[in-house]
NUBA-476374 format. One record per residue (C-alpha): x, y negated, z; residue in three letters. Coordinates in steps of 0.5 Angstrom, whole numbers, padded with zeros to 4 digits, always signed. Each point is the difference from the previous one (the first is absolute). Layout:
! NUBA-476374
XYZAla
...
END
This chain:
! NUBA-476374
+0000+0000+0000Met
+0002-0007-0002Thr
+0002-0005+0007Pro
-0004-0005+0000Pro
+0002-0007+0000Phe
+0001-0004+0006Ala
+0002-0007+0001Arg
+0005-0002+0006Ile
-0005-0002+0005Ala
-0004+0005-0001Asp
+0005+0005+0002Leu
-0002+0002+0008His
-0006+0004-0003Ala
+0005+0004-0005His
+0005+0001+0006Val
+0002+0008-0001Gly
-0003+0000-0008Ser
+0003-0001-0006Leu
-0001-0005-0004Val
+0003-0005-0006Thr
+0001-0007+0002Val
+0001-0005-0007Arg
+0004-0006+0002Gly
+0007-0003-0001Trp
+0006+0001+0002Val
+0004-0006+0005Thr
+0007+0004+0003His
+0002+0006-0002Val
+0007+0004+0005Arg
+0001+0007-0001Ser
+0006+0005+0005Ser
+0001+0003-0006Gly
-0004+0006+0003Lys
-0006-0005+0003Val
-0003-0005-0005Ala
-0004-0007+0003Phe
-0005-0002-0004Val
-0005-0007+0002Val
-0005-0001-0003Met
-0006-0006+0000Arg
-0007+0000-0003Asp
-0003-0006+0001Gly
-0003+0003+0008Thr
+0007+0001+0002Gly
+0007+0003+0001Gln
+0001+0008+0000Leu
+0006+0004+0000Gln
+0000+0006-0004Gly
+0006+0005+0002Val
+0003+0004-0006Leu
+0005+0008+0003Val
+0004+0001-0006Lys
-0001+0008+0002Ser
-0007-0001+0000Gln
-0002-0003-0007Val
+0000+0002-0006Pro
+0007-0003-0004Ala
-0004-0004-0005Glu
-0003-0004+0007Thr
+0008-0001+0003Trp
+0002-0003-0007Glu
-0006-0004+0000Arg
+0000-0003+0005Phe
+0008-0001-0001Gly
-0003-0005-0005Thr
-0004-0005+0004Leu
+0001-0007+0000Thr
-0003-0006+0004Leu
-0008+0000-0002Glu
+0001+0006-0004Thr
-0009+0003+0000Ser
+0000+0006+0002Ile
-0004+0006+0003Ala
+0001+0004+0006Leu
-0002+0006+0001Thr
+0000+0004+0008Gly
-0002+0001+0006Glu
-0002-0006+0005Val
+0004+0000+0006Arg
-0001-0005+0007Ala
+0007-0003+0001Glu
+0000-0006+0004Pro
+0007-0002-0002Arg
-0002-0001-0008Ala
-0003-0005-0002Pro
-0008-0001+0000Gly
+0001+0006+0006Gly
-0001+0007-0006His
+0005+0003-0005Glu
+0000+0004-0005Leu
+0003+0006-0001Gly
+0001-0001-0008Val
-0001+0007-0003Thr
-0001-0003-0007Leu
+0002-0007-0003Leu
-0002-0004-0007Glu
+0002-0005-0003Ile
-0006-0004-0003Val
+0004-0007-0001Gly
+0008-0001-0001Ala
+0002-0006+0002Ser
+0007-0003-0003Pro
+0006-0002+0005Leu
-0001-0008-0001Asp
-0007+0001+0004Tyr
+0000-0009+0001Pro
-0001+0001+0008Ile
+0006+0004+0003Gln
+0001-0001+0007Pro
+0004-0006+0001Lys
-0001-0006+0001Glu
-0004-0005-0006His
-0002-0007-0001Gly
-0008-0003+0000Val
+0000-0001-0008Asp
+0004+0006-0001Phe
-0006+0004+0003Leu
-0004-0004-0002Leu
+0001+0001-0007Asp
-0001+0008+0001His
-0006-0001+0005Arg
-0002+0006-0003Thr
+0005+0004+0003Phe
+0000-0004+0007Trp
-0007+0000+0002Leu
+0002+0009+0001Arg
+0006-0002+0006Thr
-0004+0001+0006Pro
+0001-0007+0003Arg
-0005-0002-0006Gln
-0004+0007+0000Val
-0002-0002+0007Ala
-0002-0008-0001Leu
-0005+0003-0006Met
-0003+0005+0005Arg
-0001-0006+0005Val
-0003-0004-0005Arg
-0004+0006-0002His
-0002+0000+0007Glu
-0002-0008+0000Leu
-0004+0001-0006Glu
-0004+0005+0003Gln
-0001-0003+0007Ala
-0002-0007-0004Val
-0006+0004-0003His
-0002+0003+0006Asp
+0001-0006+0005Phe
-0005-0004-0006Phe
-0005+0007+0000Tyr
-0001+0001+0007Ala
-0002-0008+0001Arg
-0005+0001-0006Glu
+0004-0005-0005Phe
-0002+0002-0007Val
+0006+0001-0005Arg
+0000-0004-0006Cys
+0005-0001-0006Asp
+0000-0007-0003Thr
+0004-0003-0007Pro
+0007+0000-0001Ile
+0000-0005-0006Leu
-0004-0005+0002Thr
-0002-0008-0002Ala
+0000-0002+0007Ala
+0006-0001+0005Ile
+0001+0001+0007Gly
+0006-0004+0001Glu
+0004-0006-0002Arg
+0005+0003-0003Ala
+0005+0005-0002Gly
-0005+0003-0007Leu
+0000+0005-0005Phe
-0004-0003-0006Gly
-0001+0005-0006Thr
-0005-0003-0006Glu
-0006+0004+0000Tyr
-0003+0000-0006Phe
-0004-0005-0003Asp
-0001-0002+0008Glu
+0006-0003+0001Gly
+0005+0001+0006Thr
-0002+0006+0005Ala
+0005+0001+0006Tyr
+0002+0006+0004Leu
-0004+0000+0006Ala
+0004-0004+0007Gln
-0006+0003+0003Thr
-0007+0003+0000Gly
-0001-0004+0005Gln
-0006-0005-0003Leu
-0004+0006-0003Tyr
+0001+0003+0006Gly
-0005-0006+0003Glu
-0005+0001-0006Ala
+0001+0007+0002Leu
-0001-0001+0009Ala
-0007-0004-0002Ala
-0003+0007-0004Ala
+0003+0005+0005Leu
+0002-0004+0006Gly
+0006+0003+0001Arg
+0006+0002-0004Ile
+0007+0001-0001Tyr
+0004+0001-0007Thr
+0008+0003+0000Phe
+0003-0001-0006Gly
+0006-0003-0004Pro
+0000-0007+0000Thr
+0006-0005-0004Phe
+0003-0005+0002Arg
+0006-0005-0005Ala
+0003-0002+0005Glu
+0008+0000-0001Lys
+0002+0002+0006Ser
+0005+0005+0003Lys
-0001+0001+0007Thr
-0001+0006+0003Arg
-0007-0001+0001Arg
-0002-0001-0007His
-0002+0004-0006Leu
-0003-0003-0006Thr
-0006+0006+0000Glu
-0001+0003+0007Phe
-0007+0004+0004Trp
-0005-0004+0003Met
-0007+0001+0004Ile
-0003-0005+0000Glu
-0007+0002+0005Pro
-0006-0007-0001Glu
-0005-0001+0005Met
-0008-0002+0001Ala
+0000-0004+0006Trp
+0006+0001+0003Tyr
+0003-0007+0001Asp
+0008-0001+0001Gln
+0000+0003+0008Asp
-0004+0006-0003Asp
+0006+0000-0005Asn
+0005+0000+0004Met
-0003+0005+0005Asp
+0000+0005-0005Leu
+0006-0002-0003Gln
+0003+0002+0006Glu
-0003+0007+0001Ala
+0002+0002-0007Phe
+0006-0001+0001Val
+0001+0003+0007Arg
-0004+0007-0004Tyr
+0006-0001-0005Leu
+0006+0002+0005Val
-0003+0003+0004Glu
-0002+0005-0006Arg
+0007+0001-0002Val
+0003+0000+0007Leu
-0005+0006+0001Glu
+0001+0004-0007Arg
+0006-0002-0002Arg
+0006+0001+0005Gln
+0004+0004-0005Glu
+0000-0004-0005Glu
+0002-0007+0005Leu
+0005+0005+0003Lys
+0003+0001-0008Val
+0000-0008+0000Leu
+0004-0001+0007Glu
-0006-0005+0002Arg
+0000-0002+0007Asp
-0008+0000+0002Thr
+0001-0002+0007Ser
+0000-0006-0004Lys
-0007+0001-0003Leu
-0004+0001+0007Asp
+0000-0008+0000Cys
-0007+0001-0004Val
-0003+0004+0006Ser
+0000-0008+0003Gln
-0006-0006-0002Pro
+0003-0004-0007Phe
+0002-0006+0001Val
-0003-0006-0003Arg
+0003-0006+0000Leu
-0002-0007-0004Asp
+0004-0002-0005Tyr
+0002-0007+0004Ser
+0003+0004+0005Glu
+0003+0005-0004Ala
+0003-0006-0004Val
+0003-0003+0008Thr
+0002+0007+0002Leu
+0004+0000-0007Ala
+0003-0007+0001Gln
+0002+0002+0007Ser
+0004+0005-0003Lys
+0003-0004-0004Gly
-0004+0000-0007Ser
+0000-0007-0004Asp
-0008+0003-0003Ile
-0005-0006+0002Thr
-0007+0000+0001Trp
-0004+0002-0007Gly
+0006+0005-0003Asp
-0001+0007-0001Asp
+0004+0004+0005Leu
+0007+0002-0003Gly
+0003+0008+0001Ala
+0004-0004+0007Pro
-0006-0003+0003Asp
-0004+0006-0001Glu
+0005+0004+0003Ala
+0002-0005+0006Ile
-0008+0001+0002Ile
-0001+0007+0000Val
+0008+0001+0004Asp
-0004-0004+0006Thr
-0006+0003+0001Tyr
+0002+0008-0003Glu
-0006+0003-0003Arg
-0005-0003-0006Pro
-0001-0007+0001Val
-0006-0003-0004Phe
+0001-0007-0003Val
-0006-0003+0000Val
-0002-0007-0004Asn
+0004-0002-0005Tyr
+0001-0007-0003Pro
-0005+0001-0006Lys
+0005-0003-0004Glu
+0004+0006+0001Ala
-0005+0005-0002Lys
-0004+0003-0005Ala
-0007-0004-0002Phe
-0005+0006+0002Tyr
+0001-0001+0007Met
-0005-0004+0005Lys
+0002-0006+0002Glu
+0000-0001+0007Asn
-0005-0003+0004Pro
+0004-0003+0006Ala
+0005-0002-0004Asp
-0002-0001-0008Pro
+0008-0001-0001Arg
+0001+0008+0001Thr
-0003+0006-0002Val
-0003+0006+0003Arg
+0004+0005-0001Cys
+0006+0005+0002Ala
+0007+0002-0001Asp
+0002+0007+0004Leu
+0008-0001+0001Leu
+0002+0009+0001Ala
+0006+0000+0005Pro
+0007+0001-0001Glu
+0000-0006-0005Gly
-0004+0003-0005Arg
-0005-0005-0001Gly
-0007-0001-0003Glu
-0002+0007-0001Ile
-0009-0003-0001Ile
-0002-0006-0002Gly
-0008-0001+0002Gly
-0005-0006+0000Ser
-0007-0002+0000Gln
-0001-0002-0005Arg
-0003-0006-0002Glu
-0008+0000-0002Asp
-0001-0007-0002Asp
-0002-0001-0006Tyr
+0002-0007+0000Asp
+0005+0001+0004Lys
+0003+0005-0004Leu
-0001-0003-0007Leu
+0004-0006+0003Ala
+0006+0004+0002Arg
+0000+0004-0007Leu
-0001-0007-0003Thr
+0007-0003+0004His
+0003+0006-0002Glu
-0001-0001-0007Gly
-0003+0007-0001Leu
-0004+0001-0006Pro
-0007-0001+0003Val
-0003+0004-0005Glu
+0003+0006+0001Ala
-0002+0000+0007Tyr
-0007-0001-0002Asp
-0003+0007+0003Trp
+0005-0001+0007Tyr
-0003-0006+0001Leu
-0007+0002-0001Asp
+0000+0005+0006Leu
+0000-0007+0003Arg
-0005-0003-0004Lys
-0006+0007+0001Tyr
+0000+0002+0008Gly
+0007-0002+0002Thr
+0002+0003+0006Phe
+0006+0001+0005Val
+0005+0005-0002His
+0008+0001+0001Ser
+0005+0005-0002Gly
+0008+0002+0000Phe
+0004+0003-0004Gly
+0006+0005+0002Leu
+0006+0002-0004Gly
+0001+0006+0001Leu
+0007+0001-0001Glu
+0002-0006+0004Arg
-0003+0004+0005Thr
+0003+0007-0001Ile
+0007-0004+0000Ala
-0002-0003+0007Trp
-0003+0007+0003Ile
+0007+0004-0003Cys
+0005-0005+0001Gly
+0002-0001-0006Ile
+0004-0006-0003Glu
-0003-0001-0007His
-0007+0001-0003Ile
+0003+0003-0006Arg
+0001+0007+0003Glu
-0008-0001+0003Cys
-0002+0002-0007Ile
+0001+0005-0005Pro
+0002-0003-0006Phe
+0002-0008+0002Pro
-0001-0006-0004Arg
+0003-0005+0001Leu
+0003-0007-0004Met
+0005+0003-0003Gly
-0002+0007+0000Arg
-0005+0003-0005Leu
+0003+0007-0001Arg
-0001+0006+0001Pro
END
């Protein structure tokens, strides 16, 4: 009878049985009489043991041709072995080569520069650190859906090509038949507001694009964003939801991805801060605090990365900075009745110098004020007629926010640059592979 195929992650259920495992070679070594081949299959690592006197001559000869990333199929008996990678090993009786790998495989067990690794991203992704990051990313994406599903939010999809823009700058444009210029979406928010009027509470989850000429460790030109919109939520309700959301995401990864965090050498004690209430700091107080620590920021400026670091380092936990100046923020944010120079918004700053991971606000629900902001910003009002109509026909209090997935991964995993937090990063100078 042909042995069944088994994944490495499932070998605990096959101890004592004969199985075939398929994957790629990561290490080989031999004493002349006993040989070891370590392979991975995407679910874990497995050590195969070959005894020269106990395997066919052709199997022993094939072992001698193995190179890094050769794809193979090993057949043998599964044995529990705590000292082996993954806690099991395979007593190999048969080795088949599925796909040979030349000796010049690009990613060798040595130091490589980041540009080289990005040029060979398809192979870099196979390394343990990158595999761990992709698994954490997967866990977070599933956690996003679980969080909102449990709260009866409706997942909605919004256009990637649009005539209406959400932010002042950073636009990728293309000619759209006879309709003029279309833009790659900077946000799904505007459409999310329309959907919230239909469904109450919704969220979108998709790619967004910013043509900003930024080369910082926190910027990508294509990234993924989670954007909820909630009817009848004011800004305080909005921040309550954000705090619960971020806490849930962190706790989910800590609960389910400890092995990956160990591979990433993450000091998880630094994430304990999410159990404390998040700080809510008025923008004016934030400016004063930054100035007291040597920043040259003045009231009216947007906070820079050094200012954000000063603020979060003071509290050592996530901080909402609320009520920014109107001129520093987008047109759709609600004017603050307590201070019309400002808007009812909040940026959530993550600890350890990670900066903003969420931008959110109560949305402007007054037709005349929204029209005035659009005009002041010099935006084409005709492109926003449908958006204005949301205030014309049954306006309502509503709020929303956007969480950047890659920045959140970088913070939770302790990664210096978010280019590692997405499978194929798009940066200012990088469009391949």
